[in-house]
C-alpha positions as CSV (number, residue, x, y, z in Angstrom):
1,X,179.4,-45.5,72.1
2,X,175.7,-44.9,73.1
3,X,173.1,-47.0,71.4
4,X,171.7,-44.1,69.5
5,X,175.1,-42.8,68.2
6,X,175.3,-39.5,69.9
7,X,178.0,-38.6,72.3
8,X,175.7,-37.4,75.0
9,X,172.1,-38.3,76.2
10,X,169.3,-36.1,75.5
11,X,166.2,-35.9,77.8
12,X,164.0,-39.3,77.6
13,X,166.7,-41.1,75.7
14,X,167.0,-43.8,78.1
15,X,163.1,-44.0,78.3
16,X,162.8,-44.3,74.5
17,X,165.4,-47.1,74.4
18,X,163.4,-48.9,77.0
19,X,160.2,-48.5,75.1
20,X,162.0,-50.0,72.2
21,X,163.1,-53.0,74.4
22,X,159.8,-53.7,75.8
23,X,158.1,-56.9,74.7
24,X,155.8,-55.0,72.6
25,X,158.6,-53.1,70.9
26,X,160.4,-56.6,70.3
27,X,157.2,-58.2,69.1
28,X,156.4,-55.3,66.6
29,X,160.0,-55.5,65.2
30,X,160.3,-59.2,65.1
31,X,157.1,-60.3,63.5
32,X,157.0,-60.2,59.6
33,X,153.3,-59.5,59.6
34,X,152.4,-57.7,62.8
35,X,154.0,-54.2,61.9
36,X,152.4,-54.3,58.3
37,X,149.1,-55.0,59.8
38,X,149.2,-52.2,62.3
39,X,150.4,-49.8,59.5
40,X,147.5,-50.9,57.2
41,X,145.0,-50.2,60.0
42,X,146.9,-46.9,60.6
43,X,146.5,-46.0,56.9
44,X,142.8,-46.9,57.0
45,X,142.6,-44.6,60.1
46,X,144.5,-41.9,58.1
47,X,142.1,-42.1,55.1
48,X,138.9,-41.8,57.4
49,X,140.4,-38.9,59.5
50,X,142.0,-36.8,56.6
51,X,139.4,-37.7,54.2
52,X,136.5,-36.3,56.4
53,X,138.6,-33.3,57.7
54,X,139.5,-32.4,54.0
55,X,135.6,-32.3,53.0
56,X,134.7,-30.3,56.0
57,X,137.7,-27.9,55.5
58,X,137.1,-27.5,51.9
59,X,133.4,-26.7,52.7
60,X,134.6,-24.1,55.4
61,X,136.9,-22.6,52.6
62,X,133.9,-22.5,50.1
63,X,135.5,-24.7,47.8
64,X,133.3,-27.8,48.2
65,X,129.9,-28.9,49.6
66,X,128.2,-25.6,48.7
67,X,124.7,-27.0,48.6
68,X,124.6,-28.3,52.3
69,X,125.6,-26.2,55.3
70,X,129.0,-27.1,56.6
71,X,127.6,-27.8,60.0
72,X,125.3,-30.5,58.8
73,X,128.3,-32.1,56.8
74,X,130.6,-31.8,59.8
75,X,127.9,-33.3,62.2
76,X,127.3,-36.1,59.7
77,X,131.1,-36.9,59.1
78,X,132.1,-36.5,62.9
79,X,131.6,-40.2,63.9
80,X,133.8,-41.2,60.8
81,X,136.4,-38.5,61.8
82,X,136.7,-39.6,65.4
83,X,137.0,-43.4,64.3
84,X,139.8,-42.5,62.0
85,X,141.4,-40.4,64.8
86,X,140.8,-43.4,67.3
87,X,142.7,-46.0,64.8
88,X,145.5,-43.4,64.3
89,X,146.0,-43.0,68.2
90,X,145.7,-46.7,68.8
91,X,148.2,-47.9,66.1
92,X,150.7,-45.1,66.1
93,X,152.1,-45.7,69.6
94,X,152.4,-49.4,68.7
95,X,154.3,-48.7,65.5
96,X,156.4,-46.1,67.5
97,X,157.7,-48.9,69.9
98,X,159.4,-50.6,67.0
99,X,161.9,-47.8,66.5
100,X,161.4,-45.5,69.4
101,X,165.2,-45.0,69.9
102,X,165.4,-44.0,66.3
103,X,162.9,-41.2,66.5
104,X,164.4,-39.7,69.7
105,X,167.3,-37.9,68.0
106,X,165.1,-36.9,65.2
107,X,164.1,-33.1,65.2
108,X,161.3,-33.7,62.6
109,X,159.8,-36.3,65.1
110,X,159.6,-33.5,67.9
111,X,158.2,-30.9,65.6
112,X,155.5,-33.5,64.2
113,X,154.6,-34.4,68.0
114,X,154.2,-30.6,68.7
115,X,152.0,-30.1,65.8
116,X,150.1,-33.2,66.6
117,X,149.3,-31.9,70.1
118,X,148.3,-28.5,68.8
119,X,146.2,-29.7,66.0
120,X,144.5,-32.4,68.1
121,X,143.6,-29.3,70.7
122,X,142.4,-27.3,67.7
123,X,140.3,-30.2,66.5
124,X,138.8,-30.9,70.0
125,X,138.0,-27.3,70.6
126,X,137.4,-25.0,67.5
127,X,136.7,-27.6,64.9
128,X,134.3,-29.6,67.2
129,X,132.2,-26.5,67.8
130,X,131.4,-26.3,64.1
131,X,129.0,-29.2,64.3
132,X,127.3,-27.9,67.2
133,X,127.0,-24.1,66.2
134,X,123.3,-23.4,65.2
135,X,123.6,-20.3,63.3
136,X,126.2,-20.5,60.2
137,X,129.7,-19.3,60.9
138,X,130.6,-16.0,59.5
139,X,132.3,-16.5,56.2
140,X,135.6,-15.1,57.3
141,X,135.6,-17.2,60.4
142,X,134.8,-20.4,58.5
143,X,137.6,-19.7,56.2
144,X,140.1,-19.1,59.0
145,X,139.1,-22.3,60.6
146,X,139.3,-24.4,57.5
147,X,142.6,-22.9,56.6
148,X,144.1,-23.4,59.9
149,X,142.9,-27.0,60.2
150,X,144.3,-27.8,56.6
151,X,147.7,-26.3,57.4
152,X,147.9,-28.1,60.9
153,X,147.0,-31.5,59.7
154,X,148.7,-31.4,56.3
155,X,151.8,-30.2,58.0
156,X,151.6,-33.0,60.6
157,X,151.2,-35.6,57.7
158,X,154.2,-34.1,55.9
159,X,156.4,-34.2,58.8
160,X,155.4,-37.9,59.4
161,X,156.9,-38.7,55.9
162,X,159.7,-36.4,56.2
163,X,160.9,-38.3,59.6
164,X,162.2,-41.2,57.5
165,X,164.6,-38.9,55.6
166,X,166.3,-36.9,58.4
């Protein structure tokens, strides 16, 4: 029987099992305090990242921060957004090593990874331009960007929680 419980190997299966058996994966699994510490740092990164994005996106949608230009808010929050993103990108892979083989066969994991890539590209291209754009964005464009950002990041977050139940 295969270690992952399926009758055949999917692409990358051996690689995911290897990741889980690395010293880092073993350490993340075997220590009673390391995984919770990484998870706590990951949650702090999530709060920073999602909190700042939510403020900006709600501003783009015209639902919050109406007294300040969204560009000004986005520019002020940008360092905190990127710090949160960095914490997520640094801690996530370490947490992944603890259970890599488990995630390999989970379709929700793959959808989450795809959305994470799309949302990150969106963040690096479209959203980043908001803080740099001198004249205010047209309201329809701002609302579209805010809605797309919220949908991408909230969907990624929901899928992260769903992974445990599939």
